[in-house]
ZAMARGU-4260 file (C-alpha; in steps of 0.2 Angstrom, whole numbers, plus 5000, padded with zeros to 4 digits):
<rodrens>
0) 4815/5065/4957 | 4799/5076/4956 | 4789/5063/4965 | 4802/5062/4979 | 4803/5081/4980
5) 4784/5082/4982 | 4785/5071/4997 | 4796/5084/5006 | 4812/5074/5003 | 4828/5080/4994
10) 4838/5066/4985 | 4857/5066/4985 | 4866/5059/4970 | 4884/5054/4975 | 4897/5050/4961
15) 4914/5044/4967 | 4930/5044/4957 | 4923/5054/4943 | 4940/5056/4935 | 4936/5038/4928
20) 4924/5046/4915 | 4937/5059/4909 | 4941/5060/4890 | 4925/5050/4885 | 4916/5057/4870
25) 4900/5052/4861 | 4887/5057/4848 | 4898/5068/4837 | 4912/5072/4849 | 4902/5078/4864
30) 4911/5076/4880 | 4902/5065/4893 | 4907/5075/4908 | 4901/5091/4900 | 4884/5084/4896
35) 4883/5076/4914 | 4886/5093/4922 | 4874/5102/4911 | 4861/5089/4918 | 4867/5092/4936
40) 4865/5111/4934 | 4848/5108/4927 | 4843/5097/4942 | 4850/5107/4956 | 4852/5126/4952
45) 4837/5127/4940 | 4824/5114/4945 | 4830/5112/4964 | 4826/5093/4963 | 4841/5086/4972
50) 4859/5089/4978 | 4874/5082/4969 | 4890/5077/4977 | 4905/5073/4966 | 4921/5065/4974
55) 4938/5062/4966 | 4955/5057/4973 | 4963/5068/4959 | 4964/5086/4965 | 4970/5092/4948
60) 4954/5084/4940 | 4943/5093/4953 | 4951/5110/4950 | 4949/5108/4931 | 4931/5104/4933
65) 4928/5118/4945 | 4937/5131/4934 | 4931/5125/4917 | 4913/5121/4920 | 4898/5130/4927
70) 4902/5125/4944 | 4911/5141/4951 | 4896/5150/4957 | 4884/5135/4959 | 4895/5123/4970
75) 4907/5122/4985 | 4923/5112/4987 | 4925/5101/5002 | 4942/5094/5007 | 4942/5076/5014
80) 4958/5074/5024 | 4966/5061/5035 | 4960/5059/5053 | 4967/5071/5066 | 4978/5063/5080
85) 4965/5064/5093 | 4953/5053/5083 | 4967/5040/5079 | 4971/5039/5098 | 4953/5037/5103
90) 4951/5023/5089 | 4966/5013/5094 | 4962/5015/5113 | 4945/5008/5109 | 4948/4993/5097
95) 4934/4982/5104 | 4921/4996/5102 | 4927/5003/5086 | 4934/4988/5076 | 4927/4973/5085
100) 4945/4968/5090 | 4947/4958/5106 | 4963/4949/5103 | 4974/4963/5108 | 4976/4980/5115
105) 4989/4993/5111 | 5000/5003/5124 | 5000/5022/5123 | 5018/5020/5117 | 5013/5008/5103
110) 4998/5020/5098 | 5011/5034/5097 | 5022/5023/5086 | 5008/5020/5074 | 5004/5038/5073
115) 5022/5043/5069 | 5022/5031/5055 | 5005/5032/5047 | 4997/5048/5054 | 4978/5048/5051
120) 4978/5036/5036 | 4962/5025/5040 | 4965/5012/5027 | 4984/5009/5031 | 4980/5008/5050
125) 4965/4996/5047 | 4977/4985/5036 | 4990/4986/5050 | 4978/4981/5063 | 4974/4965/5052
130) 4993/4961/5052 | 4994/4963/5071 | 4980/4950/5073 | 4992/4938/5065 | 5007/4941/5077
135) 4998/4946/5093 | 5002/4935/5109 | 4993/4935/5125 | 4982/4950/5122 | 4996/4961/5116
140) 5007/4964/5101 | 5026/4961/5104 | 5035/4977/5100 | 5048/4968/5089 | 5033/4961/5079
145) 5025/4978/5077 | 5042/4986/5071 | 5044/4972/5059 | 5026/4974/5052 | 5028/4993/5051
150) 5045/4992/5043 | 5038/4982/5029 | 5025/4996/5025 | 5038/5009/5026 | 5050/5000/5014
155) 5036/4998/5002 | 5034/5017/5002 | 5052/5019/4999 | 5052/5007/4984 | 5038/5018/4976
160) 5050/5032/4974 | 5065/5021/4969 | 5054/5013/4955 | 5048/5030/4949 | 5064/5040/4949
165) 5075/5025/4943 | 5091/5032/4936 | 5083/5049/4931 | 5093/5063/4939 | 5080/5076/4936
170) 5067/5066/4946 | 5080/5064/4960 | 5082/5083/4960 | 5063/5085/4960 | 5060/5074/4975
175) 5075/5082/4985 | 5067/5099/4982 | 5050/5093/4988 | 5058/5085/5004 | 5066/5102/5008
180) 5049/5110/5009 | 5040/5096/5019 | 5045/5104/5036 | 5029/5115/5035 | 5018/5100/5030
185) 5015/5105/5012 | 5023/5113/4997 | 5018/5124/4983 | 5024/5126/4965 | 5034/5142/4971
190) 5044/5131/4982 | 5051/5122/4967 | 5056/5137/4957 | 5075/5132/4958 | 5071/5117/4947
195) 5065/5129/4934 | 5079/5142/4936 | 5092/5129/4935 | 5085/5121/4919 | 5080/5104/4927
200) 5062/5107/4922 | 5052/5120/4911 | 5037/5127/4919 | 5026/5116/4909 | 5037/5101/4912
205) 5036/5104/4931 | 5017/5105/4931 | 5016/5089/4921 | 5027/5080/4933 | 5016/5086/4948
210) 5000/5082/4939 | 5007/5064/4935 | 5012/5061/4953 | 4995/5067/4959 | 4986/5055/4948
215) 4998/5041/4954 | 4994/5045/4972 | 5011/5050/4977 | 5005/5068/4981 | 4988/5075/4986
220) 4983/5092/4979 | 4972/5104/4987 | 4964/5115/4973 | 4957/5128/4986 | 4975/5132/4992
225) 4985/5127/4978 | 4995/5116/4990 | 5003/5099/4988 | 5006/5085/5002 | 5013/5068/5001
230) 5000/5054/5002 | 5002/5051/5020 | 5015/5050/5034 | 5022/5033/5027 | 5026/5041/5010
235) 5035/5055/5019 | 5046/5043/5028 | 5048/5032/5012 | 5054/5048/5003 | 5066/5052/5017
240) 5073/5035/5016 | 5075/5035/4997 | 5084/5051/4997 | 5095/5046/5011 | 5101/5031/5001
245) 5103/5041/4985 | 5114/5053/4995 | 5124/5039/5003 | 5128/5031/4986 | 5133/5048/4979
250) 5145/5051/4994
</rodrens>
């Protein structure tokens, strides 16, 4: 590091999915993460030898690190979100340039259809384009084939909620309260206060449920605003389908 710095360069250390190293101890019970961050602080704040970028898909984990370590006054949180609509529209209008796809093009209506079901989820849309390559005909994707492929993804998202909730009524109530708050695009713990007041959850039990669903990638948690979102538009649709079916059975 010192040799590189003397050449006028500043190294950048990137560690992704850091939560995989949580709860690891060594040498008499010292926590690995704590020792790592002591080293990072020494290399950055004290010695100015490099920058360190830590990434995690678990917002609760990032918040715990930020609050419990020496990072509060020595670091900055960055949010990595889904792409905005204008980027998705540009991408899907330029498949040859951006994805090397020449077998088909999408109509503006089909691009809107993809956006409505997947939002800015890059991975899901990339995978979707791969499925379209299997069903395209004469330089286009037949609408009925597109709807069939998309429906399979949405049904899979619905099944996630069904498998998780099972016959547990408290989880049905939980997802119902979450769904009521999604019109604004996110929800907070305070939006779920009725679940505590009615005795469905204790405060600690509710936070444990939220934490577990963040770790399972049902929800995304933004620690800077204490806000939750579902993990993508397909999960929003899947949740709505699941609750609609539950209500139909109860009726």
